[in-house]
C-alpha positions as CSV (number, residue, x, y, z in Angstrom):
1,M,-0.1,-0.1,-0.3
2,W,3.0,2.6,0.9
3,R,4.3,2.0,-2.2
4,A,1.6,2.7,-4.4
5,L,1.0,5.9,-2.1
6,A,5.0,7.2,-2.4
7,R,4.5,6.2,-6.2
8,R,1.3,8.3,-6.7
9,V,3.0,11.3,-4.5
10,L,6.2,11.3,-7.0
11,L,3.9,11.6,-9.9
12,W,1.7,14.2,-8.5
13,R,4.7,16.2,-8.0
14,A,6.9,15.8,-10.8
15,T,4.0,16.7,-13.1
16,R,1.9,19.3,-11.4
17,P,1.4,22.9,-12.7
18,Q,4.3,25.0,-11.8
19,E,2.1,28.3,-11.4
20,L,0.3,26.4,-8.5
21,A,3.1,26.2,-6.4
22,P,6.4,28.2,-7.5
23,S,8.1,28.2,-4.3
24,L,8.0,24.4,-3.5
25,L,9.6,23.5,-7.0
26,L,12.3,26.0,-6.4
27,R,13.0,24.1,-2.8
28,H,12.6,20.6,-3.5
29,Q,14.0,20.4,-6.9
30,G,16.3,16.9,-5.4
31,S,14.4,13.7,-4.3
32,V,11.0,13.4,-2.5
33,T,11.5,12.5,1.2
34,L,8.7,10.2,1.6
35,P,7.1,8.4,5.0
36,S,8.2,5.3,6.0
37,A,6.5,2.1,7.2
38,E,7.1,3.4,10.6
39,S,6.5,6.6,10.7
40,A,2.9,5.6,9.2
41,T,2.0,4.7,12.9
42,R,2.5,8.0,14.1
43,I,-0.3,10.7,14.3
44,P,-0.1,13.3,12.1
45,I,1.5,11.3,9.3
46,F,2.3,14.5,7.3
47,S,3.7,17.8,8.7
48,R,2.0,21.1,8.3
49,N,4.5,22.4,5.9
50,S,4.6,19.1,3.9
51,D,3.9,19.4,-0.2
52,V,1.5,17.2,0.1
53,F,-0.6,18.8,3.1
54,H,-0.5,22.0,0.2
55,S,-1.7,19.9,-2.4
56,F,-4.6,18.3,-0.1
57,R,-5.9,21.7,0.5
58,F,-6.0,22.4,-3.2
59,F,-8.1,19.3,-3.7
60,S,-10.5,20.5,-0.8
61,S,-14.0,21.8,-1.2
62,N,-14.2,23.4,1.7
63,R,-11.3,25.8,3.3
64,A,-12.4,25.8,6.5
65,E,-12.7,22.0,6.8
66,S,-9.1,21.8,5.9
67,Y,-8.0,24.1,8.1
68,D,-9.3,22.3,11.2
69,E,-8.3,19.0,9.9
70,A,-4.6,20.5,9.4
71,S,-4.7,22.3,13.0
72,S,-4.7,18.7,14.3
73,G,-3.1,16.4,12.6
74,F,-4.8,13.8,10.4
75,P,-8.3,13.7,11.8
76,L,-9.0,9.7,12.6
77,S,-12.8,8.9,13.6
78,E,-14.0,6.4,16.2
79,G,-12.3,3.1,14.7
80,N,-10.1,4.2,12.6
81,E,-6.9,2.5,14.0
82,I,-4.6,1.5,12.2
83,D,-3.9,-1.6,13.7
84,G,-5.2,-4.2,11.0
85,N,-8.5,-4.0,8.2
86,E,-9.8,-1.0,9.7
87,N,-7.8,2.0,7.1
88,T,-10.6,4.0,5.9
89,E,-8.5,7.3,6.2
90,L,-5.9,6.3,4.3
91,E,-8.2,5.0,1.8
92,S,-9.5,8.5,1.5
93,W,-6.0,9.7,1.0
94,E,-5.1,7.2,-1.8
95,S,-8.8,8.0,-3.5
96,A,-7.4,11.8,-3.3
97,F,-4.3,10.5,-5.3
98,D,-6.2,8.1,-7.8
99,N,-7.9,11.5,-9.4
100,V,-4.4,12.6,-10.0
101,E,-3.1,9.5,-11.8
102,E,-6.3,9.5,-13.7
103,N,-5.9,12.5,-15.1
104,L,-2.3,11.9,-16.0
105,V,-3.4,8.6,-17.8
106,G,-2.1,9.2,-21.4
107,S,0.5,11.9,-20.8
108,V,3.0,10.3,-17.9
109,D,3.7,7.2,-17.1
110,V,5.0,5.3,-13.9
111,S,8.1,6.4,-14.3
112,G,7.9,9.9,-15.1
113,A,8.7,9.1,-18.3
114,A,7.1,11.7,-21.2
115,T,4.1,9.7,-23.3
116,G,2.1,12.0,-24.8
117,E,2.7,16.4,-24.7
118,S,5.8,16.7,-23.7
119,L,7.2,19.3,-21.1
120,E,9.5,22.3,-22.2
121,S,12.9,21.8,-21.0
122,D,16.3,24.1,-21.2
123,V,18.5,21.1,-22.1
124,I,20.4,21.9,-25.1
125,V,22.8,19.7,-26.6
126,D,26.5,21.2,-27.4
127,E,27.1,20.5,-31.3
128,R,30.8,20.2,-30.8
129,T,31.3,18.0,-27.8
130,G,27.4,16.4,-27.9
131,V,27.4,17.2,-24.3
132,E,23.8,18.1,-22.9
133,M,23.8,21.5,-21.7
134,E,21.0,22.8,-19.1
135,N,20.2,25.6,-17.8
136,D,19.7,26.2,-14.1
137,P,16.0,27.1,-13.1
138,E,17.0,29.1,-10.4
139,K,19.3,30.9,-12.5
140,V,17.0,31.4,-15.4
141,E,14.4,32.9,-12.3
142,N,16.7,35.1,-11.4
143,L,17.5,36.6,-15.0
144,L,13.9,37.2,-15.2
145,S,14.0,38.7,-11.9
146,S,16.8,41.0,-12.9
147,L,15.1,42.1,-16.2
148,Q,12.0,42.7,-14.4
149,S,13.5,45.0,-11.1
150,R,16.8,46.5,-13.0
151,G,16.4,50.0,-14.3
152,T,18.3,51.0,-17.9
153,A,21.7,50.4,-17.0
154,R,23.3,48.5,-19.8
155,D,26.3,48.3,-18.6
156,S,25.7,46.8,-15.3
157,L,23.1,44.6,-16.9
158,E,25.0,42.8,-19.4
159,A,27.9,42.3,-16.7
160,D,25.2,40.4,-15.0
161,F,24.1,38.4,-18.0
162,E,27.6,36.8,-17.8
163,R,28.2,36.2,-13.9
164,M,25.0,34.1,-14.6
165,D,27.1,31.7,-17.1
166,L,23.6,31.0,-18.7
167,V,23.5,28.6,-21.5
168,V,21.9,30.7,-24.5
169,D,19.6,28.7,-26.9
170,E,16.5,30.0,-28.8
171,N,14.0,28.8,-26.0
172,L,15.9,31.0,-23.5
173,V,15.7,34.1,-25.3
174,L,12.1,33.2,-26.3
175,R,11.4,32.8,-23.0
176,V,12.8,36.1,-21.7
177,L,10.6,38.5,-24.9
178,N,7.5,36.6,-23.8
179,T,7.8,37.4,-20.4
180,P,5.2,40.8,-19.1
181,Y,6.7,43.1,-16.8
182,I,10.0,43.2,-18.5
183,A,11.0,47.1,-19.8
184,G,11.8,47.6,-22.8
185,E,15.2,49.2,-22.8
186,N,16.0,45.7,-20.4
187,L,15.0,43.7,-23.1
188,I,16.9,45.7,-26.1
189,S,19.8,45.4,-23.7
190,F,19.4,41.2,-23.2
191,F,18.9,41.3,-27.2
192,R,22.2,43.0,-27.9
193,W,23.8,40.7,-25.5
194,V,22.6,37.7,-26.9
195,M,24.2,39.4,-30.2
196,K,27.5,39.7,-29.2
197,K,27.8,36.1,-27.8
198,P,30.2,34.3,-30.3
199,G,29.0,32.1,-32.8
200,Y,25.9,32.8,-32.0
201,E,23.1,33.0,-34.7
202,L,19.5,34.9,-34.1
203,T,16.5,33.7,-35.7
204,A,13.3,35.5,-36.9
205,S,11.0,34.2,-34.4
206,M,13.1,35.9,-32.0
207,V,13.6,39.5,-33.9
208,D,9.8,39.0,-34.2
209,A,9.2,38.3,-30.7
210,L,11.3,41.5,-29.8
211,I,9.2,43.5,-31.6
212,S,5.8,42.7,-30.5
213,A,7.7,43.0,-26.9
214,I,8.4,46.5,-27.7
215,C,5.3,47.7,-29.5
216,V,3.1,47.0,-26.6
217,E,4.4,49.6,-24.5
218,N,3.9,52.5,-26.9
219,R,7.1,54.7,-26.1
220,K,8.4,56.7,-28.3
221,M,12.5,56.0,-27.5
222,Q,12.1,52.2,-27.0
223,V,10.7,52.6,-30.2
224,Y,13.7,54.8,-31.7
225,A,16.1,52.1,-30.0
226,L,14.4,49.4,-31.6
227,W,14.3,50.5,-34.9
228,D,18.2,51.0,-34.6
229,L,18.8,47.9,-33.8
230,I,16.6,46.6,-36.4
231,K,18.7,48.6,-38.6
232,E,22.0,46.9,-37.4
233,I,20.4,43.4,-37.7
234,G,19.1,44.2,-41.0
235,E,22.7,45.2,-42.2
236,K,24.4,42.0,-40.9
237,A,22.1,39.0,-41.5
238,A,19.9,38.7,-44.4
239,G,16.3,37.2,-44.2
240,L,15.7,37.7,-40.4
241,V,13.6,41.2,-41.0
242,S,10.3,40.4,-42.6
243,T,7.7,42.5,-44.0
244,K,5.2,41.8,-41.3
245,M,7.6,42.9,-38.5
246,L,8.4,46.0,-40.4
247,N,4.8,46.5,-40.7
248,E,4.2,46.2,-37.4
249,L,7.0,48.8,-36.3
250,I,5.7,51.0,-38.9
251,S,1.9,50.8,-37.4
252,E,3.4,51.3,-34.2
253,L,5.6,54.6,-35.2
254,S,1.8,55.7,-36.5
255,R,0.2,55.4,-33.3
256,L,3.3,57.4,-32.1
257,G,2.5,60.2,-33.9
258,K,6.0,59.7,-35.6
259,G,5.4,60.1,-39.4
260,K,9.1,60.6,-40.6
261,A,10.4,57.6,-38.3
262,A,7.8,55.3,-40.2
263,F,8.9,57.0,-43.7
264,E,12.2,55.8,-42.9
265,V,10.9,52.3,-42.4
266,F,9.2,52.4,-45.4
267,N,12.3,53.1,-47.4
268,K,14.6,50.8,-46.2
269,F,12.4,47.5,-47.5
270,E,13.9,47.0,-50.5
271,E,17.7,47.3,-48.3
272,F,16.6,44.6,-46.2
273,G,15.1,42.3,-49.0
274,C,11.6,43.0,-47.9
275,H,8.8,43.2,-50.7
276,R,6.0,45.9,-49.7
277,N,2.4,44.7,-49.3
278,A,-0.6,46.6,-49.3
279,D,-0.7,47.0,-45.0
280,T,2.7,48.5,-46.1
281,Y,0.9,51.4,-48.2
282,Y,-1.2,52.4,-46.2
283,L,0.2,52.1,-42.7
284,T,2.5,54.8,-43.9
285,I,0.5,57.0,-45.8
286,E,-1.9,56.8,-42.5
287,A,1.4,57.9,-40.3
288,L,2.3,60.6,-42.9
289,C,-1.1,62.0,-42.7
290,K,-1.2,61.8,-39.6
291,R,1.5,64.3,-39.4
292,S,0.3,66.6,-42.4
293,F,3.3,65.2,-44.7
294,Y,1.3,64.6,-47.6
295,D,3.8,65.3,-50.4
296,W,5.6,62.2,-48.9
297,A,2.4,60.4,-48.5
298,C,1.8,61.5,-52.3
299,S,4.9,59.9,-53.3
300,V,4.2,56.6,-51.3
301,C,0.5,56.8,-53.0
302,E,2.2,56.6,-56.5
303,K,4.3,53.8,-55.4
304,M,1.1,51.7,-54.2
305,L,-1.0,52.7,-57.0
306,S,2.0,51.7,-59.6
307,A,2.6,48.3,-58.0
308,G,-1.1,47.5,-57.9
309,D,-1.2,46.5,-54.4
310,L,-4.2,48.5,-53.0
311,P,-5.8,47.3,-49.3
312,D,-9.4,46.7,-48.8
313,A,-12.5,49.2,-49.6
314,E,-12.6,50.3,-46.2
315,K,-9.0,51.3,-46.2
316,V,-9.1,52.8,-49.7
317,G,-12.0,55.2,-48.0
318,N,-9.6,56.0,-45.3
319,I,-6.7,57.0,-47.8
320,I,-9.3,59.1,-49.8
321,S,-10.4,61.0,-47.0
322,Y,-6.9,61.6,-45.2
323,F,-6.2,63.5,-48.7
324,C,-9.7,65.3,-48.7
325,R,-8.9,66.4,-45.4
326,G,-5.4,67.7,-46.6
327,G,-6.8,69.8,-49.3
328,R,-5.2,66.9,-52.1
329,S,-8.9,66.2,-53.3
330,K,-7.6,65.6,-56.9
331,D,-5.0,63.2,-55.8
332,A,-8.0,61.4,-53.9
333,H,-9.4,61.0,-56.8
334,M,-6.8,59.3,-58.5
335,V,-6.7,56.9,-55.8
336,Y,-10.5,56.7,-56.2
337,V,-10.3,56.0,-60.4
338,Y,-7.7,53.3,-59.5
339,A,-9.6,51.3,-56.7
340,K,-12.7,51.6,-59.5
341,D,-10.5,49.7,-62.3
342,K,-9.8,47.3,-59.3
343,N,-13.6,46.5,-58.8
344,I,-13.0,48.4,-55.3
345,S,-15.7,50.5,-54.0
346,P,-15.0,52.3,-51.0
347,P,-18.0,53.4,-48.7
348,P,-20.4,55.8,-49.9
349,S,-19.6,58.3,-46.9
350,T,-16.1,58.8,-48.6
351,V,-17.3,59.2,-52.1
352,T,-20.0,61.8,-50.9
353,F,-16.8,63.2,-49.2
354,L,-14.7,63.3,-51.9
355,I,-17.1,64.4,-54.3
356,R,-18.1,67.9,-51.6
357,S,-14.2,68.0,-51.5
358,L,-13.9,68.4,-55.5
359,G,-17.0,70.7,-55.4
360,R,-15.3,73.2,-52.8
361,I,-14.7,76.7,-53.8
362,E,-11.1,77.8,-53.7
363,K,-9.9,80.8,-52.9
364,C,-8.8,83.1,-55.5
365,G,-5.7,85.0,-55.5
366,E,-4.4,88.0,-57.7
367,G,-3.9,88.2,-61.5
368,D,-2.2,84.8,-63.0
369,D,-2.8,83.2,-59.4
370,K,-6.3,83.9,-60.0
371,E,-7.3,82.8,-63.6
372,R,-4.8,79.4,-62.2
373,N,-7.3,79.0,-59.7
374,K,-10.6,79.4,-61.9
375,E,-9.3,76.8,-64.0
376,L,-8.1,74.5,-61.8
377,N,-11.4,74.8,-60.0
378,K,-13.0,74.4,-63.4
379,E,-11.0,70.8,-63.8
380,T,-12.0,69.5,-60.2
381,V,-15.8,70.3,-60.3
382,S,-15.5,68.4,-63.8
383,L,-14.3,65.3,-61.8
384,A,-17.1,65.5,-59.3
385,L,-19.8,65.8,-61.9
386,E,-18.3,62.9,-63.4
387,M,-18.7,61.0,-60.0
388,L,-22.4,61.7,-59.8
389,N,-22.8,59.6,-62.3
390,D,-21.3,56.8,-60.5
391,Y,-24.4,56.5,-57.5
392,S,-26.7,53.7,-57.6
393,V,-30.6,54.8,-57.8
394,E,-30.9,54.2,-54.1
395,D,-28.1,56.0,-53.2
396,R,-28.1,58.9,-55.2
397,M,-31.9,59.8,-53.5
398,Y,-29.8,60.7,-50.4
399,A,-27.1,62.3,-52.2
400,I,-28.3,66.1,-52.0
401,K,-25.3,67.3,-50.3
402,P,-22.9,66.1,-53.0
403,F,-25.0,67.5,-55.9
404,S,-25.7,70.8,-53.9
405,S,-22.0,71.3,-53.7
406,V,-21.5,70.8,-57.2
407,I,-24.0,73.1,-58.5
408,K,-22.6,75.6,-56.2
409,K,-19.3,75.4,-57.6
410,L,-20.2,75.8,-61.4
411,C,-22.5,78.9,-60.7
412,W,-19.7,80.3,-58.8
413,I,-17.2,79.7,-62.1
414,E,-20.2,80.9,-63.9
415,D,-21.2,77.6,-65.7
416,V,-24.8,78.3,-65.1
417,D,-26.3,76.5,-68.1
418,R,-24.7,73.0,-66.6
419,A,-25.6,74.0,-63.4
420,K,-29.5,74.4,-64.7
421,K,-29.0,70.9,-66.4
422,L,-27.8,69.3,-63.4
423,L,-31.0,71.1,-61.8
424,H,-33.5,69.6,-64.3
425,E,-31.7,66.1,-64.0
426,M,-32.2,66.1,-60.0
427,I,-35.7,66.7,-60.6
428,E,-36.2,63.9,-63.0
429,S,-34.1,61.5,-61.4
430,G,-33.4,62.7,-57.8
431,P,-32.2,63.8,-56.0
432,P,-35.3,66.2,-55.4
433,P,-33.5,69.7,-55.0
434,G,-34.3,71.9,-51.9
435,N,-34.8,75.9,-51.7
436,D,-30.8,76.2,-51.4
437,V,-30.3,74.3,-54.8
438,F,-32.8,76.8,-56.5
439,N,-31.3,79.7,-54.8
440,F,-27.8,78.8,-56.6
441,V,-29.0,78.5,-59.9
442,I,-31.4,81.6,-59.5
443,N,-28.2,83.7,-57.9
444,G,-26.2,82.8,-61.0
445,L,-28.9,83.6,-63.6
446,A,-29.2,87.2,-61.9
447,K,-26.0,87.8,-62.2
448,S,-25.4,86.8,-65.6
449,G,-28.7,89.3,-66.2
450,D,-30.8,86.3,-67.5
451,V,-33.8,87.5,-64.8
452,V,-36.7,86.2,-67.1
453,E,-35.1,82.8,-66.3
454,A,-34.7,83.4,-62.4
455,M,-38.2,84.3,-62.5
456,N,-39.0,80.9,-64.5
457,L,-37.5,78.8,-61.9
458,K,-38.9,80.9,-58.9
459,T,-42.2,79.6,-60.1
460,L,-41.3,76.1,-60.6
461,M,-40.3,76.3,-57.4
462,Q,-43.5,77.4,-56.1
463,K,-45.4,74.3,-58.3
464,R,-43.2,71.9,-56.6
465,G,-44.4,73.0,-53.2
466,L,-41.6,74.8,-52.1
467,K,-41.8,78.7,-50.8
468,P,-38.9,81.3,-52.1
469,D,-37.5,82.7,-49.1
470,V,-36.1,86.0,-48.4
471,Y,-32.4,84.9,-50.2
472,T,-34.7,84.2,-53.6
473,Y,-36.4,87.4,-53.4
474,S,-33.3,89.3,-52.8
475,V,-31.0,87.9,-55.7
476,I,-34.2,88.4,-58.2
477,I,-34.4,92.3,-56.6
478,S,-31.0,92.5,-57.3
479,G,-30.5,91.2,-60.9
480,Y,-33.4,93.8,-61.9
481,V,-31.7,96.5,-60.2
482,R,-28.7,95.4,-62.3
483,V,-30.5,96.1,-65.5
484,A,-32.1,99.1,-64.5
485,E,-35.4,97.5,-64.6
486,M,-36.8,99.1,-60.8
487,G,-40.3,98.7,-61.8
488,E,-40.1,94.7,-62.1
489,A,-37.6,95.1,-59.0
490,C,-40.5,96.7,-56.8
491,K,-43.1,94.3,-58.2
492,I,-40.9,91.7,-56.5
493,F,-40.2,93.6,-53.6
494,K,-44.3,93.7,-52.7
495,E,-44.4,90.1,-53.2
496,A,-41.5,89.8,-50.6
497,K,-43.2,92.2,-48.3
498,R,-46.8,90.2,-48.5
499,S,-44.9,86.5,-48.2
500,H,-42.5,87.6,-45.6
501,S,-42.5,89.9,-42.3
502,K,-39.0,90.4,-42.3
503,L,-36.7,90.9,-44.8
504,S,-32.9,91.3,-45.6
505,R,-31.0,94.3,-45.4
506,V,-29.5,93.0,-48.8
507,T,-33.1,93.5,-50.2
508,F,-33.2,97.0,-49.2
509,H,-29.4,98.3,-49.9
510,S,-30.0,96.5,-53.7
511,L,-33.5,98.8,-53.7
512,I,-31.6,102.0,-52.7
513,R,-28.7,101.7,-54.7
514,G,-31.0,101.3,-57.6
515,F,-33.0,104.2,-57.0
516,C,-29.6,106.6,-56.1
517,K,-28.3,105.4,-59.7
518,L,-31.5,106.7,-61.4
519,E,-31.1,110.0,-59.1
520,Q,-34.9,108.9,-57.3
521,F,-33.4,110.2,-54.2
522,D,-37.1,110.5,-52.2
523,K,-38.1,106.9,-53.1
524,A,-34.5,105.8,-51.5
525,V,-34.9,108.1,-48.5
526,N,-38.9,106.3,-48.0
527,L,-37.1,102.9,-48.2
528,L,-34.7,103.9,-45.5
529,K,-37.5,104.9,-43.3
530,Q,-39.3,101.5,-43.5
531,M,-36.6,99.3,-43.0
532,K,-37.3,99.4,-39.0
533,A,-41.1,98.2,-39.9
534,Y,-39.7,94.8,-41.5
535,G,-37.2,93.8,-38.3
536,V,-33.9,95.8,-40.3
537,S,-32.1,98.3,-38.6
538,P,-29.8,100.5,-40.8
539,L,-26.4,100.7,-40.5
540,H,-23.7,102.9,-41.2
541,D,-23.1,102.1,-44.7
542,E,-26.9,102.8,-45.5
543,Y,-26.6,106.2,-44.6
544,N,-23.2,106.8,-45.3
545,K,-23.6,106.3,-49.1
546,L,-27.4,107.9,-49.1
547,I,-26.0,111.2,-47.5
548,K,-23.2,111.1,-50.0
549,S,-25.5,110.8,-53.1
550,L,-27.8,113.4,-51.7
551,C,-24.6,115.9,-51.4
552,M,-22.7,114.9,-54.5
553,K,-25.6,114.3,-57.0
554,A,-28.7,116.4,-55.8
555,T,-26.6,118.8,-53.7
556,D,-29.6,118.2,-51.4
557,W,-27.6,119.4,-47.9
558,K,-30.8,119.9,-46.1
559,T,-32.0,115.8,-46.5
560,A,-28.5,115.2,-45.8
561,E,-28.8,116.8,-42.4
562,M,-31.9,115.1,-41.3
563,L,-30.5,111.8,-42.1
564,E,-27.3,112.9,-39.8
565,E,-29.8,113.3,-37.3
566,Q,-31.5,110.6,-37.7
567,M,-28.6,108.4,-37.4
568,E,-27.6,110.3,-33.7
569,K,-30.7,109.0,-32.8
570,D,-30.1,105.4,-33.9
571,G,-26.8,105.6,-32.0
572,L,-24.7,105.6,-35.0
573,I,-21.9,108.5,-35.9
574,L,-21.1,109.8,-39.3
575,N,-17.4,110.0,-40.4
576,G,-15.7,113.1,-40.4
577,R,-15.4,112.7,-44.3
578,T,-19.0,113.1,-45.1
579,K,-19.7,115.7,-42.1
580,A,-17.2,117.6,-44.2
581,L,-19.0,116.7,-47.4
582,I,-22.4,118.0,-46.0
583,K,-20.7,121.2,-44.3
584,A,-19.3,122.2,-47.9
585,V,-22.6,121.5,-49.5
586,K,-24.1,123.6,-47.4
587,E,-21.7,126.8,-47.5
588,L,-21.5,126.7,-51.4
589,D,-25.5,126.4,-51.9
590,Q,-25.9,129.6,-49.4
591,E,-22.8,131.4,-51.3
592,T,-24.6,130.4,-54.8
593,T,-27.9,131.9,-53.1
594,V,-26.4,135.2,-52.1
595,E,-25.0,135.6,-55.3
596,T,-28.4,134.9,-57.4
597,S,-30.4,137.1,-54.6
598,S,-27.4,139.8,-55.5
599,H,-27.5,139.9,-59.1
600,S,-31.0,139.9,-58.9
């Protein structure tokens, strides 16, 4: 009986998981002392500090019950005396180890030899002598503990490594690299020490494990040190650095916002003998665009398109969005066209964003810059107009914003005919145009002098159930004023007053300017008085322009003085030059009157 019990105890100790009792494995690396037959009759059989006692508590389902049993030794119920056949308590212990043995069937035999899955071993064979060399587990644990606790003193760490007299093999290196809570600086120091070992060759799995371990920490200086180490490895040994490793490094640099460093890694692929793939291009473009290095990003994108290695549809959409945010809508459109040829369809939201970016109005400069800018706007709006045809019937019905942006830009570059054509296409095929779209085209027609067509579109708006807003009336009035048809302008003004209780300052300003051109100053002054009744307060600009017109064209300084007084009541102050103008006109008129009376 005791031989069977001893054998099971030995089996359990040799195969139990290390994480359950790490301190016991370190303390008892030799043979296990088993109870003799003579000591078996003594109570308690095992001491409180024995390994078996700890393992028995692990199998116990009641922690309090186990504690009571241990405190009094081996609990024996009445009649459980070891003097013959009554040994039920010992049988219960045997049954506990029977469970252990049953769980080990097929993996370890009675002698401890592996019959199933083998255990990890630190034993390696010296190729020169054929002698097995084994790392002391205690030294390995000391190594890991030192790496986890030490700072960044590289020289002292390497000296500690040498003193430990460890057998360096791939298993040891991978175990260190896969151990958590080791600072990246210490991992790099350990790896450099391994590289210095004479005759030792690195493997790709070791380099891969190092990159993964460093990138987990997301620290800038450690990633820079890692990149320096990778460059050394790539220059010394070919084939150790792979595309996957470099992509992981670029991804980490992108997360840290280091676009220049990511671009440097990208340029090292050919030198390391690595092939760039779709992820390489995408990760590099992403890293560069995050730091607004759009010129470099465009150069990477050109290489990607030349190689034909485009990522999936979602990532292509991200690249298009990056370029659009950086004002590179033409480059984004080029990516879109290449993806379309490869049957890659970016998300609809990205397509909408691209069309709106192409339809964005660029500010014009002066001289030659202004002309070049206009040509650029004509080119980009043509690209956007072509992209509108790529919408499916279902998606087109919800694409009101891209259609609106294209029509607005067409009107801005004075291509009203194409804008009007696109408007009618929207009416027929969708998306249904709203007030904004109609107003863009009406404004373009009014500026070009085609007020009749603008009125026709206003009528079409009303037929479609849309109500012309104040802006619609204002641009039509402005169009009539531009061609000096004040009668028609006044008709539209009356219609606007009936439809809206509050009008725009632009509406009154256009009419006042038109009456001043025709020198109908009484009507202009009357409009200035009506402004408050329709929720608009005259500003300094309206008063100033009207006073100047009265003084310079009509020499009506009396009305000008009246308007100046009205300004003061409204809390506005007339500028000094206009005041001087009123005074000069007044004095001139008085002198003329005196001369006339003296001659008469």
